[in-house]
ZAKOL-608703 format. One record per residue (C-alpha): residue number from 1; x, y, z. Coordinates in nm, 4 decimals. Layout:
// ZAKOL-608703
pos;east;north;up
NUM;X;Y;Z;
...
END
This chain:
// ZAKOL-608703
pos;east;north;up
1;0.0000;0.0000;0.0000;
2;0.1266;0.3467;-0.0893;
3;0.2214;0.5798;0.1958;
4;-0.0591;0.7939;0.3324;
5;0.1819;1.0438;0.4815;
6;0.1594;1.4042;0.3588;
7;0.4269;1.5249;0.1200;
8;0.7595;1.6339;0.2685;
9;0.7242;1.9784;0.4210;
10;0.3431;1.9520;0.4391;
11;0.1409;1.8531;0.7440;
12;-0.2055;1.7633;0.8701;
13;-0.3238;1.9734;1.1653;
14;-0.5934;1.8459;1.4013;
15;-0.8154;1.9560;1.6901;
16;-0.6489;2.1791;1.9526;
17;-0.3599;2.2943;1.7305;
18;-0.5978;2.3737;1.4455;
19;-0.8198;2.5722;1.6845;
20;-0.5173;2.7513;1.8293;
21;-0.3994;2.8513;1.4823;
22;-0.7465;2.9764;1.3873;
23;-0.7664;3.1859;1.7039;
24;-0.4256;3.3404;1.6335;
25;-0.5303;3.4154;1.2753;
26;-0.8541;3.5794;1.3902;
27;-0.6612;3.7839;1.6467;
28;-0.4254;3.9203;1.3802;
29;-0.7146;3.9917;1.1420;
30;-0.8976;4.1911;1.4105;
31;-0.5758;4.3749;1.4959;
32;-0.5118;4.4742;1.1329;
33;-0.8731;4.5829;1.0836;
34;-0.8450;4.7993;1.3952;
35;-0.5337;4.9531;1.2349;
36;-0.7429;5.0550;0.9295;
37;-0.6239;4.7851;0.6901;
38;-0.8830;4.6364;0.4533;
39;-0.8857;4.2693;0.3576;
40;-0.8069;4.1435;0.0086;
41;-0.8377;3.7813;-0.1098;
42;-0.5806;3.6776;-0.3692;
43;-0.5403;3.3713;-0.5957;
44;-0.3197;3.0845;-0.4861;
45;-0.1896;3.0504;-0.8450;
46;-0.0138;3.3211;-1.0468;
47;0.1753;3.3371;-1.3759;
48;0.5316;3.2311;-1.3097;
49;0.6719;3.5329;-1.4929;
50;0.4916;3.7729;-1.2560;
51;0.6552;3.6098;-0.9535;
52;0.9995;3.6051;-1.1160;
53;0.9784;3.9732;-1.2097;
54;0.9199;4.0508;-0.8455;
55;1.1928;3.8279;-0.7031;
56;1.4556;3.8874;-0.9711;
57;1.4858;3.5095;-0.9954;
58;1.5865;3.4638;-0.6319;
59;1.2840;3.2429;-0.5582;
60;1.3030;3.0452;-0.8835;
61;1.4500;2.7276;-0.7346;
62;1.2051;2.7412;-0.4423;
63;0.8824;2.7709;-0.6422;
64;0.6306;2.4992;-0.7235;
65;0.5941;2.5706;-1.0957;
66;0.4213;2.3770;-1.3711;
67;0.2428;2.4103;-1.7035;
68;-0.1366;2.4110;-1.6800;
69;-0.3645;2.2308;-1.9312;
70;-0.3856;2.5557;-2.1297;
71;-0.0076;2.5661;-2.1774;
72;0.0592;2.8566;-1.9410;
73;0.3533;2.8587;-1.7002;
74;0.2028;2.9064;-1.3538;
75;0.3187;2.8657;-0.9933;
76;0.1820;2.8254;-0.6443;
77;0.2414;3.1579;-0.4727;
78;0.5688;3.1701;-0.2726;
79;0.4565;3.4987;-0.1118;
80;0.1781;3.7577;-0.1460;
81;0.3382;4.0902;-0.2388;
82;0.3488;4.0412;-0.6154;
83;-0.0179;3.9334;-0.6193;
84;-0.1162;4.2357;-0.4091;
85;0.0687;4.4735;-0.6434;
86;-0.0836;4.3035;-0.9493;
87;-0.4321;4.3508;-0.8003;
88;-0.3527;4.7171;-0.7253;
89;-0.2461;4.7767;-1.0865;
90;-0.5403;4.5794;-1.2270;
91;-0.7915;4.7880;-1.0302;
92;-0.6232;5.1150;-1.1387;
93;-0.6288;5.2495;-0.7829;
94;-0.5141;5.6121;-0.7416;
95;-0.1417;5.5908;-0.6507;
96;-0.1597;5.9330;-0.4827;
97;-0.3710;5.7808;-0.2051;
98;-0.2174;5.5365;0.0429;
99;-0.3943;5.2020;0.0043;
100;-0.3759;4.9823;0.3184;
101;-0.4581;4.6168;0.2565;
102;-0.4049;4.2884;0.4420;
103;-0.4273;3.9235;0.3424;
104;-0.3724;3.5742;0.4761;
105;-0.3380;3.2257;0.3367;
106;-0.1011;2.9443;0.2437;
107;0.2271;3.0007;0.0616;
108;0.4555;2.7347;-0.0830;
109;0.8345;2.7259;-0.0990;
110;1.0432;2.4221;-0.1903;
111;1.2996;2.4647;0.0845;
112;1.3977;2.3195;0.4219;
113;1.5014;2.6588;0.5637;
114;1.1658;2.7295;0.7281;
115;1.0902;2.6412;1.0898;
116;1.0028;2.2732;1.1218;
117;1.1163;2.2140;0.7630;
118;0.7780;2.3352;0.6356;
119;0.7295;2.3945;0.2646;
120;0.3695;2.5041;0.3082;
121;0.2869;2.7585;0.5748;
122;0.0470;3.0403;0.6499;
123;0.1323;3.4054;0.6035;
124;-0.0598;3.7018;0.7400;
125;0.0620;4.0284;0.5975;
126;-0.0173;4.3772;0.4833;
127;0.0917;4.6319;0.2239;
128;0.0790;5.0107;0.2125;
129;0.0832;5.1120;-0.1552;
130;0.1249;5.4806;-0.2299;
131;0.3131;5.5183;0.0970;
132;0.5564;5.8013;0.0253;
133;0.5692;5.9542;0.3748;
134;0.8746;5.8537;0.5775;
135;0.6539;5.8441;0.8872;
136;0.4870;5.5349;0.7410;
137;0.8151;5.3444;0.7819;
138;0.7757;5.3844;1.1562;
139;0.4044;5.2990;1.1407;
140;0.4691;4.9727;0.9549;
141;0.7427;4.8493;1.1902;
142;0.5330;4.9543;1.4908;
143;0.2339;4.7597;1.3568;
144;0.4509;4.4526;1.2969;
145;0.5936;4.4606;1.6506;
146;0.2591;4.5275;1.8197;
147;0.0970;4.2398;1.6315;
148;0.3822;4.0074;1.7299;
149;0.3527;4.1168;2.0940;
150;-0.0017;3.9796;2.0968;
151;0.1628;3.6359;2.1194;
152;0.5321;3.6848;2.2015;
153;0.7066;3.9229;2.4392;
154;1.0659;3.8020;2.4069;
155;1.1441;3.9331;2.0589;
156;1.4291;4.1133;1.8834;
157;1.4358;4.3544;1.5918;
158;1.6964;4.3463;1.3152;
159;1.6769;4.6555;1.0996;
160;1.8702;4.7921;0.8053;
161;1.8421;5.0120;0.5004;
162;1.9203;4.8995;0.1454;
163;1.9852;5.2538;0.0283;
164;2.2947;5.2820;0.2489;
165;2.4808;5.0016;0.0688;
166;2.3530;5.1156;-0.2722;
167;2.4662;5.4736;-0.2095;
168;2.8106;5.3603;-0.0918;
169;2.8537;5.1519;-0.4082;
170;2.7423;5.4476;-0.6226;
171;2.9988;5.6724;-0.4555;
172;3.2666;5.4103;-0.5195;
173;3.1720;5.4227;-0.8915;
174;3.0808;5.0548;-0.8978;
175;2.9093;4.9425;-1.2200;
176;2.5488;4.8253;-1.2141;
177;2.6658;4.4706;-1.2877;
178;2.8973;4.4690;-0.9879;
179;2.6371;4.6397;-0.7652;
180;2.3968;4.3546;-0.8357;
181;2.6710;4.0976;-0.7804;
182;2.7853;4.2499;-0.4499;
183;2.4308;4.2981;-0.3182;
184;2.3531;3.9318;-0.3894;
185;2.6573;3.8212;-0.1877;
186;2.6549;4.0385;0.1255;
187;2.6375;3.7276;0.3452;
188;2.9524;3.5931;0.1760;
189;3.1334;3.9247;0.2277;
190;3.0458;3.8960;0.5982;
191;3.2691;3.5863;0.6148;
192;3.5718;3.8155;0.5856;
193;3.8884;3.7238;0.3964;
194;3.7683;3.3768;0.2984;
195;3.4405;3.5131;0.1617;
196;3.6124;3.7944;-0.0271;
197;3.8519;3.5431;-0.1826;
198;3.5553;3.3341;-0.3014;
199;3.3893;3.6363;-0.4623;
200;3.7074;3.7486;-0.6364;
201;3.7362;3.4080;-0.8033;
202;3.3695;3.4014;-0.9027;
203;3.3770;3.7583;-1.0358;
204;3.6860;3.6824;-1.2457;
205;3.5205;3.3735;-1.3941;
206;3.2187;3.5837;-1.4890;
207;3.4370;3.8518;-1.6476;
208;3.3208;4.1136;-1.3981;
209;3.6781;4.1940;-1.2936;
210;4.0243;4.1479;-1.4421;
211;4.3851;4.1605;-1.3292;
212;4.4364;4.4882;-1.5148;
213;4.2079;4.7916;-1.5183;
214;4.0133;4.8259;-1.8459;
215;4.1152;4.4810;-1.9624;
216;3.8669;4.3640;-2.2252;
217;3.6121;4.1117;-2.1111;
218;3.5834;3.7627;-2.2599;
219;3.3730;3.7490;-2.5749;
220;2.9969;3.7457;-2.5358;
221;2.9606;3.3775;-2.6210;
222;3.1999;3.2730;-2.3428;
223;3.0509;3.5205;-2.0968;
224;2.7008;3.4005;-2.1858;
225;2.7935;3.0426;-2.0985;
226;2.9487;3.1582;-1.7709;
227;2.6431;3.3659;-1.6862;
228;2.4027;3.0804;-1.7496;
229;2.6139;2.8568;-1.5255;
230;2.6142;3.1273;-1.2564;
231;2.2371;3.1753;-1.2722;
232;2.1841;2.8011;-1.2346;
233;2.4149;2.7904;-0.9338;
234;2.2176;3.0773;-0.7809;
235;1.8921;2.8829;-0.8310;
236;1.7788;3.0977;-1.1244;
237;1.7581;2.8295;-1.3922;
238;1.3793;2.8390;-1.4274;
239;1.3426;3.1864;-1.5760;
240;1.2414;3.0893;-1.9302;
241;1.2444;3.3803;-2.1749;
242;1.3573;3.6300;-1.9111;
243;1.6845;3.4491;-1.8480;
244;1.7907;3.4200;-2.2104;
245;1.6468;3.7301;-2.3737;
246;1.6512;3.9818;-2.0903;
247;1.8897;3.9000;-1.8066;
248;2.1689;3.7639;-2.0247;
249;2.1367;4.0302;-2.2974;
250;2.1357;4.3176;-2.0473;
251;2.4315;4.1681;-1.8624;
252;2.6378;4.1198;-2.1784;
253;2.5631;4.4679;-2.3113;
254;2.6666;4.6578;-1.9977;
255;3.0164;4.7702;-2.0801;
256;3.3128;4.6050;-2.2506;
257;3.5700;4.6605;-1.9750;
258;3.5917;4.5135;-1.6294;
259;3.7045;4.6577;-1.2969;
260;4.0516;4.5662;-1.1719;
261;4.0916;4.2999;-0.9061;
262;4.2632;4.5466;-0.6715;
263;3.9774;4.7968;-0.6905;
264;3.7219;4.5200;-0.6473;
265;3.8954;4.3914;-0.3333;
266;3.9092;4.7457;-0.1934;
267;3.5341;4.7775;-0.2546;
268;3.4595;4.4456;-0.0830;
269;3.6775;4.5398;0.2152;
270;3.4896;4.8702;0.2460;
271;3.1543;4.6887;0.2470;
272;3.2846;4.4259;0.4904;
273;3.4042;4.6940;0.7324;
274;3.0541;4.8447;0.7312;
275;2.8281;4.5380;0.7475;
276;3.0415;4.3428;0.9972;
277;3.0596;4.6172;1.2616;
278;2.8642;4.5157;1.5711;
279;2.7472;4.7010;1.8797;
280;2.4619;4.9062;2.0231;
281;2.2529;5.0539;1.7407;
282;2.3623;5.4155;1.7978;
283;2.7258;5.3041;1.7998;
284;2.6841;5.1171;1.4704;
285;2.5069;5.4060;1.3002;
286;2.7686;5.6547;1.4225;
287;3.0407;5.4242;1.2898;
288;2.8786;5.4093;0.9453;
289;2.8161;5.7862;0.9421;
290;3.1816;5.8581;1.0194;
291;3.3501;6.0072;0.7097;
292;3.0344;5.9360;0.5048;
293;2.8749;6.1653;0.2479;
294;2.5872;6.3998;0.3275;
295;2.3458;6.1676;0.1446;
296;2.4447;5.8651;0.3534;
297;2.4248;6.0662;0.6766;
298;2.0707;6.1721;0.5807;
299;1.9677;5.8077;0.5330;
300;2.1266;5.7124;0.8650;
301;1.9453;5.9999;1.0361;
302;1.6111;5.8774;0.8957;
303;1.6848;5.5249;1.0186;
304;1.7865;5.6562;1.3607;
305;1.4615;5.8543;1.3860;
306;1.2602;5.5388;1.3118;
307;1.4398;5.3472;1.5875;
308;1.4027;5.6316;1.8381;
309;1.0273;5.6416;1.7699;
310;1.0002;5.2648;1.8101;
311;1.1742;5.2699;2.1478;
312;0.9140;5.5158;2.2736;
313;0.6067;5.3293;2.1481;
314;0.6628;4.9512;2.1427;
315;0.7938;4.6710;2.3617;
316;1.1163;4.5323;2.2157;
317;1.4039;4.3650;2.3996;
318;1.6839;4.4075;2.1522;
319;1.7444;4.6231;1.8438;
320;2.0275;4.5325;1.6078;
321;2.1510;4.7135;1.2982;
322;2.2114;4.4731;1.0079;
323;2.3033;4.6430;0.6819;
324;2.3182;4.3089;0.5005;
325;1.9420;4.2605;0.5435;
326;1.7374;4.2448;0.2259;
327;2.0004;4.0619;0.0229;
328;1.7594;3.7736;-0.0463;
329;1.4816;4.0110;-0.1606;
330;1.6193;4.2199;-0.4480;
331;1.3138;4.4466;-0.4800;
332;1.3704;4.6148;-0.1405;
333;1.4865;4.9739;-0.1881;
334;1.4873;5.1291;0.1598;
335;1.4075;5.0283;0.5163;
336;1.4171;4.6496;0.5788;
337;1.3521;4.4639;0.9038;
338;1.3059;4.1252;1.0684;
339;1.1402;4.0381;1.3981;
340;1.2893;3.7258;1.5552;
341;1.2418;3.5071;1.8615;
342;1.4319;3.2116;2.0086;
343;1.3083;2.8568;1.9505;
344;1.5067;2.5432;2.0390;
345;1.8401;2.7295;2.0466;
346;1.7665;2.8964;1.7133;
347;1.6754;3.2562;1.6339;
348;1.3624;3.2272;1.4182;
349;1.2182;3.4959;1.1898;
350;0.8494;3.5444;1.2711;
351;0.7931;3.8653;1.0741;
352;0.9815;4.0533;0.8053;
353;0.9244;4.3322;0.5600;
354;1.0469;4.6583;0.4136;
355;1.0082;4.9325;0.1552;
356;0.9902;4.8486;-0.2168;
357;0.9401;5.1744;-0.4054;
358;1.0246;5.0309;-0.7512;
359;0.8154;4.7125;-0.7529;
360;0.4904;4.8692;-0.8723;
361;0.6755;5.0177;-1.1687;
362;0.8527;4.6878;-1.2461;
363;0.5341;4.4788;-1.2407;
364;0.3467;4.7496;-1.4296;
365;0.6073;4.7454;-1.7092;
366;0.7217;5.0968;-1.6255;
367;0.3737;5.2477;-1.6495;
368;0.3679;5.3910;-1.2993;
369;0.6111;5.4622;-1.0163;
370;0.4550;5.4206;-0.6732;
371;0.6175;5.4038;-0.3281;
372;0.5139;5.1063;-0.1158;
373;0.6088;4.8990;0.1866;
374;0.4756;4.6022;0.3793;
375;0.5457;4.2980;0.5951;
376;0.4201;3.9470;0.6712;
377;0.4004;3.7161;0.9729;
378;0.4835;3.3473;0.9484;
379;0.1816;3.2229;1.1440;
380;0.3213;2.8708;1.1831;
381;0.6410;3.0068;1.3362;
382;0.4406;3.2296;1.5699;
383;0.2310;2.9340;1.6818;
384;0.5248;2.7010;1.7441;
385;0.7163;2.9545;1.9504;
386;0.4131;3.0788;2.1457;
387;0.3190;2.7214;2.2420;
388;0.6637;2.6680;2.3953;
389;0.6032;2.9637;2.6261;
390;0.2695;2.8345;2.7566;
END
């Protein structure tokens, strides 16, 4: 007889645990409604290309994708944001007005990284589309923390800002190709000398850097083969037309000269010195601001103001600055954050989010530019951790 067990990463939930999860869901729904968010129901299936536009290919290897009977490439949703933005664009909602929506439901990711090894779990989240005011950054993080505090008191906040790293790379005159490459590998840079050595080798193989400044890159055919190999290694092999006709073409057409190895190493050491610095949040921000440009100091000041406001309004045990946050989500453009709690000697993410001011334009094929930000709870993680504390 064939096994009657659920698929790996899926689970059956009965009686008291099912009731507990429903109660937690209802509690979050009531909380978001009291915070003036309106509910939206979204499809569990979306066109694969829509999801890949949003993720930049990062989620490609983690998606449940298939061809439907009509021949369309579709996927089970790995998150909600792209569907929410698609619905916003489809309804032609006025982007000058801040739209506050929330949603909940199952998401699917083919990965073992989630708590309990789950590949199907419940998200409850919200989006503020048309949210240009900087004060909304504070409102969103406050809402996320207050909602988490309904179930957990012992939580920590990791917070960063993507614009700081992007601005530093701009001021170092790093090419767009190398900016993308470096941003994708911030966790590797954090390893120090060994990580930097790895990236130097990979960048040389891709033709991004050379031993001599302005050395010509390998021909496009060779670089194309290297790029395809790189994308596969990064889990981006399931991009269809976008990989071949868009990503590869844009990559190959961006310049005919590479940066020197020495300059590249100097850039990586600069980034390492910034993202690896640890300490109390004011100490870290002061360290980054030291000898920085006016633009970077302005971003740091905005981030500091958000944290100062949070300390006055919410209950949070620990606040950490992490400027490598957001590396896995390439559409983040500004503030990024994670709320974590301890579970079986591990620090588990129960909520995360950030600002994504370019995503509406990207999914709308450049038709409209609209600021936005949002976050989502992992309800299964919240339930597991909260049950330990009972």
